[in-house]
Backbone of each chain as ProteinMPNN parsed JSONL, in Angstrom:
{"seq_chain_A": "DTAVSQTPKYLVTQMGNDKSIKCEQNLGHDTMYWYKQDSKKFLKIMFSYNNKELIINETVPNRFSPKSPDKAHLNLHINSLELGDSAVYFCASSQETGVNSPLHFGNGTRLTVT", "coords_chain_A": {"N_chain_A": [[1.201, -1.445, -0.108], [0.566, 2.422, -0.935], [1.925, 4.91, 1.083], [1.762, 7.758, 0.475], [0.484, 8.874, -2.425], [1.353, 10.215, -5.682], [-0.117, 11.746, -8.659], [0.479, 12.85, -12.153], [3.365, 10.686, -12.288], [5.254, 11.644, -14.343], [5.233, 14.837, -16.43], [4.846, 16.531, -18.795], [4.452, 19.143, -21.115], [3.522, 22.199, -22.902], [4.48, 25.943, -22.714], [2.564, 27.918, -20.816], [0.404, 26.364, -20.884], [-1.934, 24.781, -18.516], [-1.885, 23.035, -15.741], [-2.55, 20.212, -13.426], [-1.676, 18.677, -10.888], [-2.216, 15.771, -8.78], [-2.326, 14.316, -5.362], [-2.418, 12.239, -2.576], [-2.728, 10.675, 0.346], [-2.907, 7.794, 2.793], [-2.359, 7.645, 5.32], [-3.715, 8.907, 7.251], [-2.459, 11.364, 7.997], [-2.898, 14.719, 9.472], [-1.812, 16.87, 8.373], [-0.67, 18.366, 5.236], [1.811, 19.077, 3.048], [3.045, 20.686, -0.111], [6.509, 20.531, -1.939], [9.112, 21.82, -3.919], [11.526, 20.628, -5.991], [14.651, 22.119, -6.773], [16.478, 21.879, -9.9], [19.072, 21.797, -9.012], [18.609, 20.187, -7.155], [17.773, 20.975, -4.944], [15.763, 21.744, -2.333], [12.504, 23.029, -1.83], [9.82, 24.131, 0.187], [6.364, 24.754, -0.555], [3.637, 25.11, -0.189], [1.913, 24.424, 2.566], [-0.569, 22.481, 4.135], [-2.949, 21.938, 7.003], [-5.469, 20.115, 8.253], [-7.029, 20.767, 6.083], [-7.235, 23.51, 5.746], [-4.891, 26.147, 4.656], [-1.644, 27.092, 5.917], [0.823, 27.745, 5.108], [2.108, 29.637, 3.208], [4.51, 29.962, 0.793], [5.581, 32.731, -0.661], [5.031, 32.174, -3.04], [4.447, 32.236, -6.815], [1.463, 33.326, -7.46], [0.441, 31.82, -9.899], [0.321, 29.236, -9.241], [-1.979, 27.012, -7.125], [-2.962, 25.504, -4.653], [-5.101, 23.146, -3.499], [-6.896, 21.528, -0.842], [-9.48, 19.059, -0.774], [-10.224, 17.302, 1.081], [-8.751, 16.165, 4.229], [-7.369, 14.224, 2.974], [-6.352, 14.566, 0.576], [-3.762, 16.506, -1.374], [-4.175, 18.609, -3.427], [-2.369, 19.951, -6.416], [-2.773, 22.962, -8.603], [-1.373, 24.631, -11.603], [-0.809, 27.424, -13.596], [-0.816, 28.672, -16.793], [1.911, 27.744, -17.345], [5.686, 28.177, -16.999], [8.559, 28.008, -18.427], [10.552, 28.065, -16.022], [9.447, 26.431, -14.145], [10.199, 23.948, -14.387], [10.604, 21.312, -12.944], [10.849, 18.87, -9.944], [8.296, 18.125, -8.101], [6.828, 17.355, -4.891], [4.971, 15.728, -3.493], [3.687, 15.937, 0.42], [3.602, 14.081, 3.779], [2.544, 15.001, 7.295], [2.434, 13.515, 10.705], [1.589, 15.377, 12.76], [2.428, 18.857, 13.773], [4.608, 18.933, 15.127], [7.95, 18.875, 16.799], [9.021, 16.782, 16.088], [7.716, 14.847, 14.503], [8.583, 13.318, 11.421], [8.749, 14.071, 7.645], [6.757, 12.557, 5.645], [7.395, 11.292, 1.99], [5.602, 11.553, -1.265], [6.451, 9.836, -4.078], [7.136, 12.04, -5.755], [6.32, 14.257, -8.725], [7.666, 14.585, -11.707], [8.147, 17.661, -13.284], [8.232, 18.858, -16.798], [8.79, 21.705, -18.845], [8.352, 23.105, -21.668]], "CA_chain_A": [[0.115, 0.139, -0.122], [1.467, 3.54, -1.126], [1.427, 5.898, 1.913], [1.594, 9.191, -0.1], [0.734, 8.952, -3.744], [0.86, 11.385, -6.556], [0.141, 11.454, -10.035], [1.143, 11.668, -12.48], [4.944, 10.469, -11.913], [5.914, 12.584, -15.211], [3.945, 15.666, -16.747], [5.768, 17.051, -20.049], [3.747, 20.321, -21.298], [4.21, 23.41, -23.299], [4.664, 26.696, -21.694], [1.312, 28.557, -21.086], [-0.971, 25.581, -20.681], [-2.531, 24.589, -17.257], [-1.706, 21.922, -15.337], [-2.654, 19.467, -11.965], [-0.646, 17.423, -9.76], [-2.647, 15.176, -7.444], [-1.818, 14.131, -4.592], [-3.415, 11.384, -1.524], [-2.155, 10.041, 1.55], [-3.847, 6.997, 3.58], [-1.704, 7.448, 6.373], [-4.402, 9.628, 8.181], [-2.16, 12.321, 8.583], [-3.594, 16.437, 9.522], [-1.139, 17.675, 7.557], [0.165, 18.491, 3.891], [2.904, 19.442, 2.119], [4.323, 20.827, -1.409], [7.736, 20.72, -1.766], [9.938, 21.839, -5.405], [13.151, 20.278, -6.024], [14.921, 22.638, -8.82], [17.861, 21.204, -10.861], [20.235, 21.406, -8.262], [18.075, 19.298, -6.074], [17.68, 21.645, -3.404], [14.266, 20.937, -2.0], [11.988, 23.916, -0.733], [8.718, 24.447, 0.837], [6.048, 25.892, -1.352], [2.173, 25.151, 0.629], [1.238, 23.344, 3.985], [-1.784, 22.561, 4.456], [-3.848, 21.517, 8.4], [-7.003, 19.778, 8.111], [-7.484, 21.363, 4.9], [-6.717, 24.83, 5.983], [-3.895, 26.415, 4.548], [-1.213, 27.482, 7.033], [1.842, 28.158, 4.752], [2.725, 29.972, 1.572], [6.093, 30.441, 1.297], [5.949, 33.412, -1.437], [5.192, 31.094, -4.585], [3.38, 32.785, -7.463], [-0.484, 32.974, -7.762], [-0.223, 31.279, -10.668], [0.242, 27.79, -8.179], [-2.874, 26.705, -6.341], [-3.454, 24.275, -4.322], [-6.531, 22.708, -3.33], [-7.609, 20.68, -0.292], [-10.512, 18.88, -1.048], [-10.275, 17.067, 2.734], [-7.407, 16.49, 4.81], [-6.261, 13.256, 2.791], [-5.847, 15.043, -0.425], [-3.736, 18.019, -1.676], [-3.577, 18.66, -5.636], [-1.436, 21.615, -7.281], [-2.669, 23.078, -9.464], [-0.787, 25.774, -12.249], [-1.548, 28.061, -14.616], [-0.148, 29.77, -17.382], [3.078, 27.594, -17.087], [7.061, 28.726, -17.581], [9.569, 27.366, -18.602], [11.176, 27.962, -15.145], [8.251, 25.83, -13.354], [10.586, 22.618, -14.226], [11.356, 20.723, -11.507], [10.454, 17.845, -9.492], [7.008, 18.562, -7.423], [7.13, 16.369, -4.002], [3.707, 16.298, -2.001], [4.192, 14.862, 1.323], [1.934, 14.465, 4.813], [2.81, 14.015, 8.707], [0.924, 13.422, 11.457], [1.323, 16.809, 13.558], [3.277, 19.744, 13.435], [5.625, 19.32, 15.92], [9.387, 18.71, 16.025], [9.706, 15.14, 16.142], [7.183, 14.698, 13.553], [8.801, 13.665, 10.157], [7.323, 14.169, 6.388], [6.68, 11.237, 4.16], [6.881, 12.045, 0.768], [5.304, 10.745, -1.992], [7.848, 9.906, -5.146], [7.322, 13.101, -7.272], [6.533, 14.656, -10.359], [8.663, 15.657, -12.4], [7.352, 18.687, -15.122], [8.57, 19.511, -17.473], [7.779, 22.57, -19.542], [8.951, 23.036, -22.989]], "C_chain_A": [[0.931, 1.086, -0.115], [0.555, 4.153, 0.117], [1.04, 7.131, 1.295], [1.963, 8.927, -1.474], [0.347, 9.936, -4.815], [0.956, 10.884, -7.904], [-0.403, 12.89, -10.897], [2.592, 11.415, -12.258], [5.318, 11.798, -12.821], [4.806, 13.44, -15.726], [4.871, 16.721, -17.922], [4.606, 18.047, -21.121], [4.433, 21.209, -21.762], [4.011, 24.537, -22.239], [3.558, 27.571, -22.193], [-0.024, 27.871, -21.06], [-0.77, 25.866, -19.248], [-2.764, 23.09, -16.966], [-1.943, 21.012, -13.871], [-2.017, 18.409, -11.459], [-1.366, 16.836, -8.786], [-2.265, 14.616, -6.579], [-2.576, 13.014, -3.203], [-2.488, 10.541, -0.536], [-3.052, 8.845, 2.095], [-3.14, 6.762, 4.532], [-2.63, 8.06, 7.68], [-3.773, 10.79, 8.579], [-2.87, 13.445, 8.672], [-2.926, 17.117, 8.479], [-0.415, 17.236, 6.297], [0.718, 19.463, 3.279], [3.098, 19.6, 0.442], [5.911, 20.966, -1.124], [7.968, 20.972, -3.674], [11.127, 21.296, -4.72], [13.385, 20.661, -6.996], [16.308, 21.68, -9.156], [19.12, 20.838, -9.679], [20.133, 20.794, -7.049], [17.801, 19.76, -4.852], [15.851, 21.62, -3.493], [13.559, 22.534, -0.915], [10.235, 24.446, -0.786], [7.613, 25.271, -0.31], [4.273, 26.128, -0.76], [2.581, 24.491, 1.708], [0.146, 23.665, 4.199], [-2.274, 21.864, 6.071], [-5.06, 21.45, 8.66], [-7.758, 20.326, 7.308], [-7.722, 22.852, 4.768], [-5.288, 24.83, 5.76], [-3.198, 27.293, 5.204], [0.638, 27.738, 6.74], [1.797, 28.467, 3.185], [3.756, 30.601, 1.753], [6.081, 31.204, -0.034], [5.621, 32.506, -3.122], [3.969, 32.07, -5.198], [2.215, 32.258, -7.253], [-0.658, 31.879, -8.704], [-0.247, 29.353, -10.086], [-0.98, 28.107, -7.743], [-3.44, 25.621, -6.062], [-4.395, 24.048, -3.736], [-6.812, 21.41, -2.199], [-8.729, 19.976, -0.03], [-11.165, 17.758, 0.612], [-9.153, 16.275, 3.2], [-6.441, 15.082, 4.137], [-5.962, 13.525, 1.455], [-5.169, 16.399, -0.478], [-3.325, 18.106, -3.277], [-3.437, 20.164, -5.839], [-2.014, 21.727, -8.255], [-2.281, 24.49, -10.376], [-1.217, 26.059, -13.608], [-0.285, 28.592, -15.064], [1.524, 29.014, -17.209], [4.272, 28.254, -18.088], [7.482, 27.998, -17.678], [10.516, 26.854, -16.56], [10.757, 27.119, -14.324], [9.085, 24.499, -13.54], [11.369, 22.221, -13.062], [10.77, 19.02, -11.23], [9.288, 18.35, -8.372], [7.015, 17.126, -5.727], [6.105, 16.629, -2.955], [4.218, 15.279, -0.98], [3.086, 15.233, 2.651], [2.919, 14.039, 6.516], [1.837, 14.361, 9.786], [0.461, 14.282, 11.993], [2.119, 17.665, 12.579], [4.496, 20.044, 14.293], [6.58, 18.545, 15.552], [9.435, 17.82, 15.396], [8.533, 14.806, 15.02], [7.535, 14.972, 11.748], [7.788, 13.36, 8.579], [7.412, 12.873, 5.65], [5.98, 11.355, 3.201], [6.404, 11.442, -0.562], [6.455, 10.525, -2.863], [8.024, 10.932, -6.211], [6.793, 13.045, -8.353], [6.946, 15.331, -10.96], [8.078, 15.911, -13.756], [8.609, 19.122, -15.718], [8.425, 20.258, -18.874], [8.936, 23.202, -20.852], [8.363, 24.264, -23.832]], "O_chain_A": [[1.983, 0.974, 0.514], [-0.659, 4.105, 0.311], [-0.064, 7.582, 1.6], [3.114, 8.77, -1.88], [-0.78, 10.426, -4.879], [1.7, 10.002, -8.332], [-1.266, 13.7, -10.561], [3.055, 12.497, -11.898], [5.63, 12.855, -12.274], [3.634, 13.082, -15.61], [5.513, 17.677, -17.488], [3.945, 17.382, -21.919], [5.614, 21.376, -21.459], [3.524, 24.309, -21.132], [3.405, 27.955, -23.353], [-1.144, 28.373, -21.154], [0.014, 26.661, -18.728], [-3.442, 22.245, -17.551], [-1.122, 21.439, -13.059], [-2.029, 17.256, -11.888], [-1.206, 17.389, -7.698], [-1.324, 13.991, -7.069], [-3.715, 13.449, -3.038], [-1.576, 9.812, -0.923], [-4.212, 9.011, 1.718], [-3.112, 5.572, 4.844], [-2.375, 7.789, 8.854], [-4.331, 11.41, 9.485], [-3.77, 13.401, 7.834], [-3.519, 17.912, 7.75], [0.235, 16.199, 6.159], [0.209, 20.549, 3.002], [3.297, 18.577, -0.212], [6.368, 21.497, -0.112], [7.237, 20.473, -4.529], [11.58, 21.374, -3.578], [12.921, 20.236, -8.054], [16.876, 20.887, -8.406], [19.838, 19.842, -9.6], [20.964, 20.728, -6.143], [17.618, 19.075, -3.845], [15.049, 21.514, -4.421], [13.925, 22.945, 0.186], [9.668, 25.024, -1.713], [7.997, 26.3, -0.865], [3.731, 27.223, -0.913], [3.699, 23.975, 1.714], [-0.262, 24.803, 4.428], [-1.546, 20.878, 6.191], [-5.75, 22.34, 9.157], [-8.962, 20.48, 7.513], [-8.323, 23.349, 3.815], [-4.5, 24.032, 6.267], [-3.736, 28.394, 5.315], [1.503, 27.869, 7.606], [1.522, 27.718, 2.246], [4.016, 31.507, 2.545], [6.587, 30.486, -0.897], [6.344, 32.539, -4.118], [2.992, 32.531, -4.608], [1.919, 31.102, -6.951], [-1.578, 31.07, -8.584], [-0.861, 28.464, -10.675], [-1.329, 29.284, -7.829], [-4.16, 24.897, -6.751], [-4.768, 25.086, -3.19], [-6.943, 20.293, -2.698], [-9.157, 20.204, 1.101], [-12.331, 17.633, 0.985], [-8.583, 15.647, 2.308], [-5.292, 14.811, 4.486], [-5.212, 12.678, 0.969], [-5.653, 17.36, 0.118], [-2.381, 17.714, -3.964], [-4.112, 21.15, -5.544], [-1.995, 20.776, -9.036], [-2.823, 25.515, -9.962], [-1.75, 25.348, -14.46], [0.757, 28.878, -14.473], [2.402, 29.829, -16.925], [4.172, 28.667, -19.244], [7.077, 26.977, -17.123], [10.877, 25.762, -16.119], [11.624, 26.811, -13.505], [8.673, 23.674, -12.724], [12.367, 22.646, -12.48], [10.392, 18.216, -12.082], [9.772, 19.247, -7.681], [7.297, 15.957, -5.988], [6.165, 17.353, -1.961], [4.857, 14.247, -1.182], [2.203, 16.088, 2.716], [3.679, 13.097, 6.737], [0.87, 15.121, 9.823], [-0.76, 14.429, 12.028], [2.415, 17.533, 11.391], [5.207, 21.048, 14.245], [6.578, 17.77, 14.595], [9.82, 17.813, 14.227], [9.143, 13.86, 14.522], [7.21, 15.899, 11.006], [6.717, 12.78, 8.399], [8.441, 12.431, 5.139], [4.761, 11.474, 3.078], [7.204, 10.57, -0.902], [7.518, 11.002, -2.466], [8.735, 10.861, -7.214], [6.707, 12.01, -9.014], [6.792, 16.553, -10.965], [7.725, 15.235, -14.722], [9.65, 19.584, -15.251], [8.041, 19.667, -19.884], [10.088, 23.617, -20.732], [8.714, 24.436, -24.999]]}, "seq_chain_B": "AQKITQTQPGMFVQEKEAVTLDCTYDTSDPSYGLFWYKQPSSGEMIFLIYQGSYDQQNATEGRYSLNFQKARKSANLVISASQLGDSAMYFCAMRLSGYSTLTFGKGTMLLVSP", "coords_chain_B": {"N_chain_B": [[15.226, 33.342, 11.345], [15.778, 29.469, 10.386], [18.659, 27.665, 9.594], [20.294, 25.672, 7.645], [23.212, 23.568, 6.572], [25.042, 22.192, 4.807], [28.375, 21.224, 3.9], [29.53, 19.414, 2.386], [29.668, 18.843, -0.465], [29.7, 16.041, -2.341], [30.834, 13.089, -1.703], [32.95, 10.019, -1.023], [32.968, 6.827, -0.386], [34.478, 3.469, 0.82], [32.84, 0.241, 0.045], [31.652, -1.283, 2.952], [32.753, 0.333, 4.77], [32.967, 2.719, 7.072], [30.954, 5.86, 7.37], [30.979, 9.678, 7.469], [28.603, 11.978, 7.249], [28.644, 15.319, 7.238], [26.843, 17.895, 9.189], [25.398, 21.254, 9.619], [23.942, 23.35, 11.528], [21.346, 26.304, 12.327], [19.723, 27.906, 14.572], [17.872, 29.76, 17.001], [15.454, 29.128, 18.419], [14.352, 27.228, 21.093], [13.437, 24.826, 20.982], [13.661, 21.979, 18.598], [13.338, 19.715, 15.829], [15.566, 17.246, 13.984], [16.639, 16.27, 11.277], [16.925, 13.187, 8.703], [16.896, 12.312, 5.291], [17.595, 10.084, 2.945], [17.994, 10.13, -0.552], [17.538, 7.606, -3.468], [19.137, 7.628, -6.514], [16.647, 6.72, -8.052], [14.78, 8.357, -7.033], [13.022, 8.559, -5.032], [12.394, 9.997, -1.558], [13.503, 8.868, 1.634], [12.761, 8.657, 4.674], [14.923, 8.717, 7.471], [16.288, 8.777, 9.889], [15.709, 10.256, 13.021], [16.265, 13.052, 15.5], [15.827, 14.76, 18.402], [15.991, 17.911, 20.145], [16.197, 18.129, 22.429], [16.875, 15.531, 23.302], [19.024, 13.176, 25.417], [20.113, 11.245, 24.099], [22.115, 9.484, 21.585], [20.978, 9.255, 18.809], [19.973, 5.875, 16.72], [19.432, 4.021, 14.113], [19.692, 0.992, 13.09], [22.084, 0.663, 10.922], [22.39, 3.278, 10.69], [23.581, 6.255, 12.71], [23.023, 9.235, 14.468], [25.184, 11.885, 15.009], [24.733, 14.097, 17.536], [25.97, 16.742, 18.08], [25.258, 19.553, 20.582], [26.239, 21.476, 21.288], [27.876, 22.425, 19.354], [25.861, 22.772, 17.273], [25.745, 20.573, 15.717], [24.698, 18.02, 13.911], [25.813, 15.346, 12.527], [25.197, 12.851, 9.959], [26.458, 9.176, 10.537], [27.135, 6.428, 8.267], [27.521, 3.379, 8.908], [29.375, 0.551, 7.924], [29.589, 0.26, 5.273], [27.166, 0.059, 2.386], [26.706, -0.975, -1.409], [23.971, 0.365, -2.195], [23.807, 2.154, -0.607], [24.695, 4.71, -1.823], [23.99, 7.805, -2.992], [21.674, 10.51, -2.414], [22.095, 12.999, -0.004], [19.702, 13.988, 2.519], [20.171, 16.572, 5.063], [17.45, 18.24, 7.227], [15.815, 20.418, 9.074], [13.161, 21.063, 12.009], [11.228, 23.134, 13.341], [9.753, 24.363, 16.54], [5.844, 24.75, 16.527], [3.602, 26.011, 13.809], [5.862, 24.762, 11.478], [7.345, 23.624, 9.144], [9.547, 21.54, 7.165], [12.878, 22.01, 6.925], [15.508, 22.756, 4.746], [19.087, 21.3, 4.035], [21.407, 21.507, 1.614], [22.145, 18.811, 0.394], [24.091, 16.028, 0.087], [25.843, 14.053, -1.68], [26.725, 10.818, -1.734], [29.171, 8.151, -2.426], [29.38, 4.65, -3.133], [31.873, 2.616, -3.453], [32.947, -0.643, -5.195]], "CA_chain_B": [[15.075, 32.214, 10.821], [16.651, 28.573, 10.712], [19.598, 27.534, 8.67], [20.962, 23.827, 7.898], [24.189, 23.675, 6.033], [25.996, 20.641, 4.431], [29.27, 21.279, 3.272], [30.093, 18.803, 1.495], [28.492, 17.893, -2.149], [29.901, 14.85, -2.436], [31.551, 12.042, -0.771], [33.117, 8.937, -1.421], [33.395, 5.882, 0.64], [34.586, 2.01, 0.101], [32.307, -1.004, 0.885], [31.583, -1.854, 4.051], [33.993, 1.273, 5.593], [32.002, 3.929, 7.728], [31.467, 7.47, 6.671], [29.734, 10.44, 8.389], [27.966, 13.303, 6.557], [28.442, 16.703, 7.873], [25.612, 18.684, 8.676], [25.435, 22.027, 10.925], [22.148, 24.085, 12.021], [21.995, 27.551, 13.011], [18.429, 28.909, 15.327], [17.815, 30.088, 18.087], [14.623, 28.123, 19.357], [15.556, 26.204, 21.986], [12.636, 23.336, 20.654], [13.852, 21.94, 17.5], [14.006, 18.269, 15.581], [16.575, 17.214, 13.129], [15.972, 14.669, 10.192], [17.886, 12.869, 7.876], [16.606, 11.456, 4.399], [18.08, 9.907, 1.71], [17.055, 10.345, -2.154], [18.509, 7.259, -4.492], [18.725, 7.99, -8.055], [15.524, 6.746, -8.784], [13.534, 9.748, -6.735], [12.278, 8.85, -4.114], [12.563, 11.046, -0.643], [13.479, 8.272, 2.478], [13.184, 9.298, 6.0], [16.384, 7.54, 7.436], [16.541, 8.901, 11.167], [15.804, 11.506, 13.693], [16.841, 13.668, 16.599], [15.033, 16.067, 19.235], [17.232, 19.069, 20.382], [16.078, 17.629, 24.131], [17.49, 13.993, 23.332], [19.922, 13.337, 25.653], [21.278, 10.651, 23.588], [22.119, 9.946, 20.022], [19.501, 8.406, 18.026], [20.614, 5.453, 16.052], [18.136, 2.976, 13.507], [20.598, -0.126, 11.926], [23.525, 0.956, 10.442], [22.407, 4.737, 10.549], [23.683, 6.878, 13.912], [23.312, 10.564, 14.427], [26.455, 12.174, 16.123], [24.117, 15.244, 17.75], [26.547, 17.827, 19.613], [24.28, 20.526, 20.397], [26.94, 23.12, 21.796], [28.756, 22.758, 18.075], [24.888, 22.348, 16.167], [26.094, 19.757, 14.727], [23.79, 16.823, 13.492], [26.234, 14.563, 11.408], [25.11, 11.365, 10.347], [27.259, 8.639, 10.037], [26.314, 5.267, 7.877], [28.496, 2.345, 9.13], [29.75, -0.883, 7.145], [28.261, 0.833, 3.729], [26.599, -0.899, 1.005], [26.573, -0.305, -2.382], [22.634, 0.74, -1.936], [24.001, 3.333, -0.17], [25.191, 5.365, -2.895], [22.365, 8.1, -3.159], [21.599, 12.086, -1.867], [21.311, 12.454, 1.394], [20.247, 15.612, 2.95], [19.898, 17.159, 6.688], [16.602, 19.123, 7.802], [15.491, 20.899, 10.59], [11.781, 21.277, 12.093], [11.164, 23.972, 14.539], [8.026, 24.017, 17.237], [4.338, 25.545, 16.465], [3.506, 25.629, 12.578], [6.626, 24.712, 10.794], [7.709, 22.662, 7.746], [11.271, 21.047, 6.989], [13.921, 23.091, 6.363], [16.652, 21.182, 3.835], [20.255, 21.531, 3.599], [21.649, 21.334, -0.141], [22.61, 17.749, 0.352], [25.405, 15.481, 0.425], [26.133, 13.165, -3.179], [27.22, 9.993, -1.58], [29.089, 7.281, -3.863], [29.646, 3.68, -2.371], [32.554, 1.944, -4.544], [32.825, -1.786, -4.378]], "C_chain_B": [[16.378, 30.871, 10.376], [17.386, 28.348, 9.215], [19.948, 25.992, 8.286], [22.25, 24.129, 6.415], [25.061, 22.483, 5.82], [26.999, 21.03, 3.482], [29.872, 20.559, 2.095], [29.067, 18.002, 0.298], [29.146, 16.988, -2.27], [31.244, 14.052, -1.525], [31.812, 11.068, -0.901], [33.598, 7.846, -0.319], [33.568, 4.195, -0.249], [33.456, 1.138, 0.69], [32.788, -1.43, 1.917], [32.972, -0.893, 4.898], [32.705, 2.397, 6.193], [32.241, 5.267, 7.194], [30.68, 8.429, 7.073], [29.666, 11.825, 7.284], [27.983, 14.294, 7.328], [27.389, 17.413, 8.054], [25.426, 20.071, 10.376], [23.856, 23.023, 10.672], [22.428, 25.431, 12.512], [20.063, 27.606, 13.294], [18.719, 28.943, 16.599], [16.858, 29.768, 19.166], [15.332, 27.032, 19.647], [14.436, 24.568, 21.701], [12.894, 23.205, 19.033], [14.041, 20.314, 16.895], [14.642, 18.198, 14.107], [16.497, 15.898, 12.272], [17.272, 14.263, 9.408], [17.241, 12.203, 6.496], [17.759, 11.217, 3.611], [17.076, 9.455, 0.444], [17.991, 9.379, -3.0], [18.196, 8.049, -5.607], [17.74, 7.652, -8.372], [14.304, 8.011, -7.828], [13.071, 9.89, -5.679], [12.58, 9.262, -2.531], [12.336, 10.119, 0.392], [13.997, 8.852, 3.343], [14.294, 8.098, 6.914], [16.273, 7.869, 9.453], [15.838, 10.632, 11.711], [16.299, 12.341, 15.458], [16.143, 14.954, 17.378], [16.603, 16.658, 19.824], [17.209, 19.325, 22.053], [16.663, 16.303, 24.168], [18.608, 14.08, 23.82], [20.892, 12.277, 24.676], [20.874, 10.274, 22.152], [21.573, 8.867, 19.36], [20.142, 7.71, 16.977], [19.219, 4.574, 15.365], [19.309, 2.837, 12.44], [21.599, 0.486, 11.664], [23.653, 2.831, 10.329], [22.591, 5.115, 12.178], [23.521, 8.223, 13.671], [24.576, 11.347, 15.58], [25.93, 13.445, 16.475], [25.223, 16.132, 18.413], [25.86, 19.437, 18.91], [25.21, 21.576, 20.617], [27.342, 23.522, 20.327], [27.537, 23.387, 17.11], [25.262, 21.634, 14.998], [25.312, 18.797, 14.6], [24.717, 16.026, 12.363], [25.596, 13.364, 11.503], [25.801, 10.314, 9.864], [26.58, 7.277, 9.845], [27.745, 4.437, 8.095], [28.237, 1.27, 8.141], [28.41, -0.884, 5.685], [28.202, -0.227, 2.727], [26.865, 0.294, -0.304], [25.045, -0.004, -2.757], [22.63, 1.961, -1.618], [23.989, 4.403, -1.031], [23.694, 6.114, -2.99], [22.576, 9.568, -2.29], [21.497, 11.908, -0.682], [21.15, 14.236, 1.792], [18.968, 15.414, 4.473], [18.64, 18.199, 6.224], [16.567, 19.034, 9.341], [14.042, 21.126, 10.925], [11.632, 22.415, 13.67], [9.544, 23.788, 15.109], [7.023, 24.887, 16.395], [4.788, 25.318, 14.874], [4.596, 25.548, 11.31], [6.771, 23.958, 9.966], [9.346, 22.435, 7.617], [12.088, 22.064, 6.372], [15.231, 22.236, 5.783], [17.717, 21.768, 3.654], [20.257, 21.182, 2.112], [21.937, 19.587, -0.657], [23.694, 17.54, -0.312], [25.249, 14.305, -1.163], [27.206, 12.439, -2.466], [27.133, 8.822, -2.765], [29.979, 6.145, -2.895], [30.399, 3.166, -3.499], [33.011, 0.83, -4.043], [34.926, -1.879, -3.905]], "O_chain_B": [[17.552, 31.136, 10.118], [16.964, 28.673, 8.105], [19.606, 25.197, 9.161], [22.001, 24.851, 5.45], [25.702, 21.934, 6.717], [26.664, 21.194, 2.308], [30.509, 21.002, 1.14], [28.223, 17.108, 0.244], [29.886, 17.859, -2.729], [32.237, 14.478, -0.936], [30.73, 10.489, -1.005], [34.508, 8.062, 0.481], [33.103, 3.814, -1.324], [33.153, 1.35, 1.864], [33.925, -1.873, 2.077], [33.927, -1.411, 5.476], [31.68, 2.687, 5.575], [33.279, 5.735, 6.726], [29.489, 8.118, 7.082], [30.586, 12.423, 6.728], [27.226, 14.196, 8.294], [26.801, 17.685, 7.007], [25.368, 19.858, 11.587], [23.06, 23.163, 9.744], [23.502, 25.741, 13.027], [19.257, 27.387, 12.389], [19.594, 28.33, 17.21], [17.056, 29.937, 20.369], [16.194, 26.303, 19.157], [14.709, 23.466, 22.177], [12.48, 24.06, 18.25], [14.886, 19.636, 17.48], [14.296, 18.956, 13.201], [16.316, 14.746, 12.665], [18.363, 14.831, 9.452], [16.988, 11.052, 6.855], [18.741, 11.957, 3.569], [16.02, 8.826, 0.375], [19.073, 9.84, -3.362], [17.306, 8.892, -5.72], [17.46, 8.313, -9.372], [13.162, 8.294, -8.187], [12.697, 10.963, -5.206], [13.384, 8.394, -2.191], [11.128, 10.034, 0.613], [15.083, 9.432, 3.34], [14.269, 6.869, 6.856], [16.182, 6.868, 10.163], [15.603, 11.669, 11.09], [16.642, 11.635, 16.407], [16.004, 16.041, 16.817], [17.732, 16.175, 19.91], [17.79, 20.165, 22.742], [16.984, 15.949, 25.302], [19.449, 14.77, 23.243], [22.105, 12.425, 24.521], [19.812, 10.542, 21.591], [21.848, 7.675, 19.505], [20.84, 8.372, 16.209], [18.155, 4.481, 15.978], [19.774, 3.58, 11.575], [22.061, 0.993, 12.687], [24.643, 3.489, 10.006], [21.919, 4.468, 12.981], [23.892, 8.555, 12.546], [24.621, 11.205, 16.802], [26.51, 14.312, 15.822], [25.151, 16.056, 19.639], [25.846, 20.062, 17.85], [24.945, 22.656, 20.089], [27.226, 24.695, 19.974], [27.819, 24.269, 16.299], [25.176, 21.891, 13.797], [25.054, 18.528, 15.773], [24.281, 16.109, 11.215], [25.364, 12.774, 12.559], [25.886, 10.331, 8.636], [25.768, 6.816, 10.648], [28.82, 4.756, 7.587], [27.145, 1.076, 7.607], [27.359, -1.408, 5.317], [29.001, -1.102, 2.393], [27.073, 1.506, -0.355], [24.897, -0.198, -3.964], [21.846, 2.814, -2.034], [23.009, 5.131, -0.871], [22.606, 5.541, -3.047], [23.565, 9.707, -1.572], [20.957, 10.929, -0.167], [21.862, 15.218, 1.585], [17.939, 14.821, 4.797], [18.687, 18.853, 5.182], [16.927, 18.293, 10.256], [13.471, 21.48, 9.893], [12.008, 22.176, 14.818], [8.548, 23.34, 14.542], [7.481, 25.707, 15.6], [5.819, 24.739, 14.529], [4.338, 26.138, 10.261], [5.818, 23.192, 10.11], [10.182, 23.245, 8.016], [11.829, 22.787, 5.41], [15.778, 21.277, 6.326], [17.618, 22.861, 3.096], [19.31, 20.675, 1.51], [21.932, 19.216, -1.831], [24.271, 18.324, -1.065], [24.105, 13.909, -1.387], [28.341, 12.909, -2.38], [26.236, 8.481, -3.535], [30.913, 6.448, -2.153], [29.808, 3.17, -4.579], [33.448, 0.777, -2.893], [35.355, -2.767, -3.169]]}, "name": "protein", "num_of_chains": 2, "seq": "DTAVSQTPKYLVTQMGNDKSIKCEQNLGHDTMYWYKQDSKKFLKIMFSYNNKELIINETVPNRFSPKSPDKAHLNLHINSLELGDSAVYFCASSQETGVNSPLHFGNGTRLTVTAQKITQTQPGMFVQEKEAVTLDCTYDTSDPSYGLFWYKQPSSGEMIFLIYQGSYDQQNATEGRYSLNFQKARKSANLVISASQLGDSAMYFCAMRLSGYSTLTFGKGTMLLVSP"}
């Protein structure tokens, strides 16, 4: 059973298009996240949701819009894709927001914008 | 603001030897958690080990141990008896109390040779 699953695994699209990445976790966690990993492997937080409520939005362009229909799902919609959006996007979840709570990551979605 | 520094872009080790991956951190918050993740070439993020700021003993998980030196603000990962499958990118990360996420270092690429 996959704990955190995200689809699709690969996404190739042209500039200007709109695309979505879906994420689901079956761990019963309350908190979910989106991270972006750039070409140098640096991981940066984009959004964090706790019980469907947005709690962290790290200066991400408003072309990126997360949506959490319930606490098991956190989807990411990207409008008007740009070349610089090419990256690997990771969804993650944690049981709580405490310091001792590790994040469990999905396998990532490699987005390529041409 | 918290900061994680991994000064070794790459490390080489022979199979069956031990290796230490360095991590230093900077925070004024007395309560924090330190985490190590492994990212193999297949891309997934694997949680390895956790150390809390108030933990008196160094964390251990199988062949992984964390050399926690609080006064020096360092949390080095020690991998004993390296295996070929340990070849991967390793990330150190920190989490503060409250509604915070994981902040990652830039990573260290470990290559294990036969």
